[in-house]
N, C-alpha and C positions, 0 to 999 in steps of 0.2 A: 474541507470536512477533516473529520476524523471518523473513525471507528470503534467501536467499545468489544473489547472483548474482556467477559471475565472483569467487567468492572478496568481494565487497565485502558487506555486513550494513546490510541494509534494511525499514525496518517493511511488516509483513504489508498492510498497507492501500495500497502502493505500485499504482499500474496500469497504470505500466510503470517502466522504467529509461533513463536515455539511458547505452551503451557507450564512448561517446566519455573521451577522455581529459580531464580539469579540471585547474585551479588547483586545486593542495593541497598537503599535506603537508609534509612539516620539520619543524615542531613537533614533541612526541610529544604522543598523548593525554593528555589528565587525564582523573580522576574527572569526570562527565559530570554535573551538576547546574544545566545551564542553558539554554534554550531562548530564541534570542534570533530576532524576528520582524521580517521586512524586506518589503520593495512592488517589484515590477518597475520601476515608474518609467517602464512601458510597459502598453500594450494589447496587445501581442504577445509573447506568452511564448517564442518559438522566436529572439525576436530576444533578451534578456534570457537565456535559456541559452546562447545563440552566444558571448555575450560573457566567457563563463565556460572559455572553454577555456583548455586550457595553454597552446597558443601563440597566446594573445588577447592582447591589452594590456591588458584592466584589470587581470590578472593578481587576479581575486576570485572569486569562487566559493559556494554554498551547497550542506545536505545532498539539500536536494527543494524542488522547484518545485509549486508550488499554481495549478491552475490550472482553475475550475470543478470535475467531479465526478473530477477527473483528482490523482492523488500521483505525482510524477513520481520518482527517485531521481540526483541527480544525480553527490553523492559520498558515498561509505558511511560511518555510521559509525564506523566503526572507524578514519577516517582526519580530519584537522584539515581544513577546509574553511577558507578566506580571506573571512570573513564579516562580522566584527565591525567589524574595525578594531585593534585591539586585539590581541595574541596570546596571553594569560594568557587571555584570554575566549574568542578560537577556541578553545584544546588544549582547554576545557573543557563545548563546547555545542553544541549544533545549531539550524545556520542553517537558515532555512526562509525562502523566497521567494516573495510570491505576485504573480500577474497582477494590474492594474490593467482593473479594467471602465468607468473612466472617468478622462481623463489630466489635465493642471493646472485649475485649483490645487486642487480636489477629491480626487483617484488614488484613487477608491473602488474597491472590489472588489465579485463580485458574491455575492448567498447562497449558493449553490454552494460557491462559493472558502472563504466563510467558513466554511459547515458542515465542508466538508474538513481546514479547514487544525483548526480547534474539536476534530475528532476524531486529528487527529496530534499536536496535541496532547495531550491524552486518553493516546492510547500509549505516547509513549513517555516520558508523568512515570512511567506506571503502570511499564513497564519497568525503570526509570532508579531508581525509588525515593524520589521525593524529589516533594513535595506542587506542586500547579498555584494556585498563589499571583503577586502582583506581583515577589517575589524573584527564586522562580526564571524566571517565563514574561515573559519583556522585549523592550521595546522597542527599536530599534539605536538607537536616539536617547539611551536610556540609558544606553551603552557611549561613545558620542562624539558629537561635533557633527554634525548631522544630521539631516536632515527624514525621513527616512526612521523607522517605514512608511509616511509620507503620511497619508490615511483611514481607518487600521484601526486601528477601539475596540479594543487589546492587552485592556481589562479584560475588554470585552463577548465575546470569546473564553476571556479564562481563567472565565468565569463558564459559557459553554458549555460547556469545556472539562470543567468538573466536574459539568456534567450529563449528559454524557452516560457519564462515567468513575463513576456513578452507575445506571445504564442508562433513563437518560430520553433517548429516539432520538423526537428529529421528525421527520425530514429524509425521503428517500425513497431517499438513496448508499447502497449497495449493492456488497458483495464478491462475492456473488452475483447475475447481472448485473440492470441493474434491472429488466425485463420481468419478472421474477419476481413471484406477489404475493405484495403484504404486508402481514404481521403480524403483531400487539402476542403472537402466540401459538402455536406448532404444535403440531399432536398429533404429527405425525410424531419433532419434538425434544424430547419428552414422552418417547415411544418410546425413544428413545435413550438419555435420561436414566432411564429404569427400567429400560435394559437394564445399569446401570453404565458409560454412553458407549461399551459395546461395539458391532462393528458384525462383519457377516460378509456381503460383496457377491461370490460364485458366477454370477451372470447378468450377462447379455452388450447391450452397446449397437455403438449403432452412430459413426463417424468420420465427421463433416458437417466440420469442418475440419484442418486439418493443415501444419505450416510447423516449420519451425528457426528457435525463437528464442529469444535469450541465449545461442547455442551450445549447444540442447537440438532436439529433432525430441521434437515434441508434437502431440497433439490434443483438440481440443473433441468433446462432446455439447453441444448446445443443453438437453437437457431436464436432463442433469445440471449444468447451469452457472446454468439460471434463462432462461435467450433468445439470444435470437439475438446481442447485443450483447453478448455475452461478450468479455472483454480472456483476453490468454496468459496473462500472469502469476499472475492470481486462480483463474483455472480453467483454463488446459493443464493438461494431463496428460500427462507424460511416456513416449512409446514406449518407453523400460527396463521399468515399473511395471508394461505391459499385453499378452496375447498377443491375436496375431491368428488369430483363429477362420477365419475367411475364405482366408487367404493361406498358414495356417501362417507357413516363416521368409521366404516373399516380401517384397518392401518392401509398405506400406502405403499403403492409395490411401484419400479420400474415398468414403464408401459400405462398406466393412468391415466387419464386424461383430468387437468386440473385448472381452476379458474382464478383471479384475486380475489379474497373477500370482501363481502361489502365496508366500504369505509379505506380499504387498501384500491378499489382498483379506478381511482380517480383522483385524481393533486395535479403536483408540480414537478414540473425536471427540474433538480439541485444544479447538474454542473452538465455540460458537455465537453469531448471529447473530440472536433470535427475530424483531426486525423488518424483516428481511429472509428471514429464512426461512430463514435458511443454514447451516450444518452446514461447519468447518476443519476439515482431518485434515494434517496433519504427516507424509512421508510420504520419510524419512531425507534423508540432500543435499539433492531435490528442495524443501524446507518447504514450508508450507503450503497447499493445495489446497483451494478456496470449494467447494462442493456445493449444489445444491438440496435439502433436508430431506426434499421428499415425492417427487422424480425416485432421489433416492439411495437410501429405507427400500423402494423399491418393485423394486433389483435382487435 
């Protein structure tokens, strides 16, 4: 599944997206059949990202920045990012940059960054239908003469991504927030599956947070999100798909009681994450939203 943010498509694994204009485009997209792995050559992700701005001197960019448990959308997948140093490879590939945990000469990455990178590789390969192997998932140095991707073991990433692709999950990363109870199976998820993946939710829930994010007014309910470390990209609920029970048509505020609007109060579960007890539902143009299965089924 993908998320559409201001017309750009990203993996639904992203935790945020940078809305600034990046160096990209010009070269038309070809059929995507490669992932190119990079490292930032810095331990500060913001320093790296700022070099990719359209008006920057570097004139390079990437589709994603991975930093610990964060996966940040930089350039939409439908646009050619300038990351590989080769026009043909740029046109056919997704470029993933990764923040370093240590500097020169080792340029390592953290375990969380490794896990997030592996999950993103598995997701991209699945969506574009190519194998997760050394032909299709390559280090930057396989394209041009460079030391990039530093200390990242791409063979190990390939191995882990293949494990993730077949459902072997060993970390605590989450799309429903990481404070939600981890489980290898979920009775709530099983209930949804037993019901043919269908849901009906007509009960109410409280607004715990509200903000305008990516140009859309959204709310978060901590229980539905799986905890207070929820993020807007995965757990934000657009106000356009809920009704305010407390105030009717008045502006929504924290503490108000909401319910899903008619047409959004029933449908199907589109994706499951049993490791985090998460259920993902695609709400039209807003893309996929992740909920804690136990909280969602109780609505």
